[in-house]
C-alpha positions in Angstrom: 0.3 0.2 0.0 1.4 3.3 -0.9 2.2 5.8 1.8 1.6 9.0 2.6 4.5 11.4 2.8 5.8 11.7 6.4 6.1 15.3 6.3 5.8 17.6 9.2 4.3 21.4 8.2 6.5 23.9 7.5 6.3 27.3 5.6 6.6 25.0 2.3 3.9 22.6 3.2 0.4 23.3 2.9 -2.0 20.6 5.3 -5.5 19.2 3.4 -8.1 20.6 5.2 -8.3 18.6 8.4 -6.4 15.7 7.1 -2.8 14.4 7.8 -1.9 15.1 4.1 1.0 17.8 3.7 2.2 18.7 0.0 3.7 21.3 -1.0 2.6 24.7 -2.3 2.0 24.0 -6.3 0.7 21.1 -7.7 0.9 19.7 -10.5 -1.9 18.7 -12.9 -2.2 15.9 -15.6 -4.9 16.8 -17.7 -2.5 17.0 -20.8 -0.1 13.8 -19.5 -1.7 11.8 -22.6 -0.3 14.2 -24.9 2.8 12.8 -24.6 4.3 9.2 -23.5 5.3 7.7 -20.7 9.0 9.0 -21.1 7.9 12.6 -21.2 5.6 12.2 -18.4 7.9 10.3 -16.0 10.5 13.6 -16.9 8.0 16.2 -16.3 6.9 14.3 -12.8 10.0 14.2 -11.5 10.7 17.7 -12.2 7.7 18.7 -10.5 8.4 16.4 -7.4 12.0 17.7 -7.5 10.5 21.2 -7.2 9.0 20.3 -4.4 5.1 19.8 -6.1 3.9 16.7 -4.0 0.6 16.5 -5.0 -0.1 14.9 -8.4 -3.8 16.0 -9.5 -5.3 13.9 -12.1 -9.0 12.6 -13.3 -10.5 9.4 -14.9 -11.7 12.1 -17.8 -7.9 13.0 -18.6 -6.9 12.0 -22.0 -10.5 11.7 -23.4 -10.5 13.5 -27.0 -14.4 13.0 -27.5 -14.5 9.4 -28.7 -11.3 7.2 -27.0 -8.7 7.8 -24.4 -10.9 7.8 -21.0 -8.5 7.0 -18.5 -5.1 7.3 -20.7 -3.8 9.9 -18.5 -4.3 7.9 -15.5 -2.6 4.9 -17.3 -0.2 6.8 -17.9 0.7 7.9 -14.8 0.3 4.5 -13.2 2.9 3.3 -16.3 5.3 6.0 -14.0 4.8 5.2 -11.1 5.7 0.9 -11.6 8.8 2.5 -13.1 10.0 4.9 -10.7 10.8 2.6 -7.7 10.2 5.3 -4.7 8.2 8.2 -6.7 4.7 6.9 -5.1 5.7 7.1 -1.5 7.1 10.7 -2.2 4.0 12.0 -3.6 0.1 12.7 -2.2 -2.3 10.9 -5.5 -5.3 12.7 -6.2 -7.7 11.9 -8.9 -11.5 12.8 -9.9 -14.3 11.1 -10.9 -18.0 11.8 -11.7 -17.5 12.7 -15.0 -19.3 9.9 -17.6 -19.1 10.1 -21.7 -22.1 10.6 -23.4 -24.2 11.0 -20.0 -22.2 13.5 -18.9 -22.6 13.4 -15.1 -23.3 10.8 -13.0 -22.8 10.4 -9.5 -24.9 7.3 -8.6 -23.5 5.1 -5.7 -22.5 2.3 -8.6 -20.9 4.3 -11.2 -19.2 6.2 -8.4 -18.1 2.9 -7.4 -17.1 1.1 -10.4 -15.5 4.5 -11.7 -13.0 4.4 -8.8 -12.0 1.0 -8.8 -11.1 1.5 -12.5 -9.2 4.3 -11.4 -7.2 2.1 -8.9 -6.7 -0.4 -11.8 -5.6 2.5 -14.3 -2.7 4.0 -11.7 -1.5 0.4 -10.1 -2.2 1.6 -6.8 -4.4 0.1 -3.9 -5.2 3.3 -2.3 -5.8 7.2 -3.7 -5.1 9.7 -1.7 -6.9 12.7 -2.3 -10.4 11.2 -4.2 -12.8 14.4 -6.0 -16.2 14.4 -7.4 -15.3 16.6 -10.6 -18.4 18.4 -11.3 -21.6 18.5 -10.1 -24.2 15.8 -10.9 -27.6 17.5 -9.5 -29.9 14.8 -10.2 -28.2 11.9 -7.7 -29.7 12.0 -4.4 -26.6 14.0 -2.7 -27.1 11.0 0.5 -26.8 8.3 -2.5 -23.3 10.0 -3.7 -22.0 10.5 0.2 -23.0 7.1 0.5 -20.8 5.4 -1.8 -17.6 8.2 -1.1 -18.4 6.8 2.3 -17.9 3.1 1.6 -14.8 4.0 -0.9 -13.5 5.2 2.5 -14.1 2.5 4.3 -13.2 -0.3 2.3 -9.3 1.2 2.2 -9.5 2.1 -1.4 -9.8 6.5 -0.8 -8.2 8.3 2.2 -9.7 11.6 2.0 -12.6 13.4 0.1 -12.7 16.7 -2.7 -14.9 18.4 -4.6 -14.4 20.4 -7.5 -16.4 23.1 -9.5 -19.0 23.2 -7.3 -21.4 25.9 -5.3 -20.9 26.9 -1.7 -24.5 25.8 -1.4 -23.8 22.4 -3.0 -20.6 21.5 -1.4 -23.0 22.1 2.3 -25.4 19.9 1.0 -23.1 17.3 0.4 -21.4 17.6 3.6 -24.2 17.0 5.5 -24.8 13.3 4.3 -21.0 12.8 4.5 -19.6 11.5 8.4 -16.2 12.9 8.1 -15.1 16.5 6.0 -14.6 17.3 2.8 -10.8 18.4 2.8 -10.6 20.0 -0.3 -12.5 22.2 -2.8 -11.1 22.9 -6.9 -12.4 25.9 -8.4 -10.8 27.8 -11.4 -9.3 30.3 -9.9 -6.7 33.2 -11.6 -6.1 36.8 -12.0 -8.7 36.3 -15.0 -11.2 34.3 -13.1 -11.6 35.4 -9.7 -14.9 34.7 -8.9 -14.2 32.4 -5.9 -12.8 35.6 -4.1 -16.8 37.3 -4.6 -19.0 33.6 -4.5 -18.5 32.8 -1.3 -16.1 30.2 -2.3 -12.7 30.8 -0.7 -15.1 32.0 2.3 -16.5 28.9 2.7 -12.7 27.5 2.8 -11.5 29.8 5.4 -14.6 29.2 7.9 -15.0 25.2 7.5 -10.7 24.5 6.6 -10.9 23.5 3.2 -8.2 24.3 1.3 -8.6 25.1 -2.4 -6.8 23.4 -4.6 -6.9 26.2 -7.8 -7.3 25.3 -11.1 -6.2 27.0 -14.3 -4.6 29.6 -12.2 -2.6 30.7 -15.3 -5.7 31.9 -16.9 -5.5 29.0 -19.1 -2.5 30.1 -21.3 -3.1 33.4 -20.7 -0.4 34.7 -19.5 1.8 33.1 -21.8 -0.3 34.1 -25.1 -1.7 30.9 -25.5 -5.3 31.9 -25.9 -6.5 34.2 -28.7 -7.6 36.8 -26.3 -4.9 37.4 -24.3 -6.8 38.1 -21.3 -7.5 42.0 -21.0 -5.3 44.5 -21.6 -5.4 46.0 -18.3 -4.1 42.6 -16.8 -1.1 42.1 -19.3 0.0 46.0 -18.3 -0.2 45.5 -14.9 1.6 41.7 -14.5 4.2 42.9 -16.6 4.8 46.3 -14.6 4.4 44.3 -11.5 6.5 41.9 -12.8 9.3 44.2 -13.9 9.4 45.6 -10.2 10.1 42.5 -8.5 12.8 41.1 -11.7 10.7 38.0 -11.8 8.3 36.6 -15.2 4.8 37.5 -15.2 3.8 33.9 -14.8 5.1 33.8 -11.2 3.5 36.9 -10.8 0.4 35.2 -12.0 0.7 32.6 -9.0 1.7 34.6 -6.4 -1.8 36.4 -7.1 -3.1 33.2 -6.3 -0.7 32.3 -3.4 -1.5 35.3 -1.5 -5.3 34.5 -0.6 -5.7 33.8 3.1 -7.0 30.3 2.3 -3.6 28.9 1.1 -4.5 28.1 -2.6 -2.5 25.4 -4.0 -2.4 26.4 -7.4 -2.2 23.6 -10.1 0.1 23.8 -13.1 0.1 21.4 -15.8 2.9 22.9 -18.1 4.2 20.3 -20.6 7.7 22.2 -20.3 10.4 21.3 -17.8 11.8 24.5 -18.1 8.5 26.2 -16.7 7.7 23.7 -14.3 11.5 24.7 -12.1 10.6 28.4 -13.0 7.3 28.7 -11.4 9.1 28.1 -8.5 9.8 31.3 -8.6 6.3 32.4 -7.3 7.1 31.0 -4.0 9.6 33.8 -3.0 7.1 36.8 -4.3 5.6 39.5 -1.4 3.4 40.9 -3.4 1.8 44.6 -1.9 -1.7 44.7 -0.8 -1.6 47.6 -3.1 0.1 44.6 -6.2 -2.5 42.6 -4.9 -5.9 44.7 -5.5 -4.1 46.2 -8.6 -4.3 42.8 -10.0 -7.3 42.5 -9.1 -8.8 45.1 -10.4 -7.7 44.6 -13.6 -8.6 41.1 -14.0 -12.6 41.9 -13.1 -12.3 44.6 -15.5 -14.3 47.2 -13.3 -12.7 49.8 -11.2 -12.6 49.2 -6.9 -15.6 51.6 -5.4 
């Protein structure tokens, strides 16, 4: 059985909720892992772990291209773990289930049990450290979903539970039927998408000791100009100015923006370039002032703060 890394809490470690799981301040996301082979995946994962990114986040849907590839990212990750002795013991392994191609969402008890068991098989492990519900299925009664999740925990297949892309009220509803606390919630969070700051998501994290795992912290490539819209012009200008003031890369400032919130977000990066994995650690040394943070926040919303 894979063991959770025995790491004491330090400034560069964050606890997942109220659990015993400790992770680095940045996580590696595997949503694009299936684009390459096992060798390239291994190179990226080893680089991330070497930089202290001990939370490795994937999902059963990653790799799906509309017709084939369901589970491919998990399968490749499993092959990396099998080929790299000791790597499993150095990471906190997280995956997600609940998206079913053609349905598209299914949190029914039978499906979640099967989905989790299939993930374990593809990953080649006997326990998942953090199992997350991927996107809300509003048609399954929450008590049924909660029962399936508790069954996975009681059978020793899952250590801790989390959710993704859920509203605070949806989180509260599910938690009402669980016999243990959820430890994470995974919202989209960046300068370009700061809704969780305003919609109660991060407030709930502070109140209920949930750790936010921030997906797309670089705006889905906007910081690197990979998106046609490029983000708002105001964000681009302010990022460049603040980055120059700190003598760092603009992407590091974008990560520092996410890290600055008191709820303790862990940004998830899925870069396919080892150089960017290593460079991202620069964000950990950036201390944005209050004025800098609010300047970026205002630029991202496109509206003047009152």
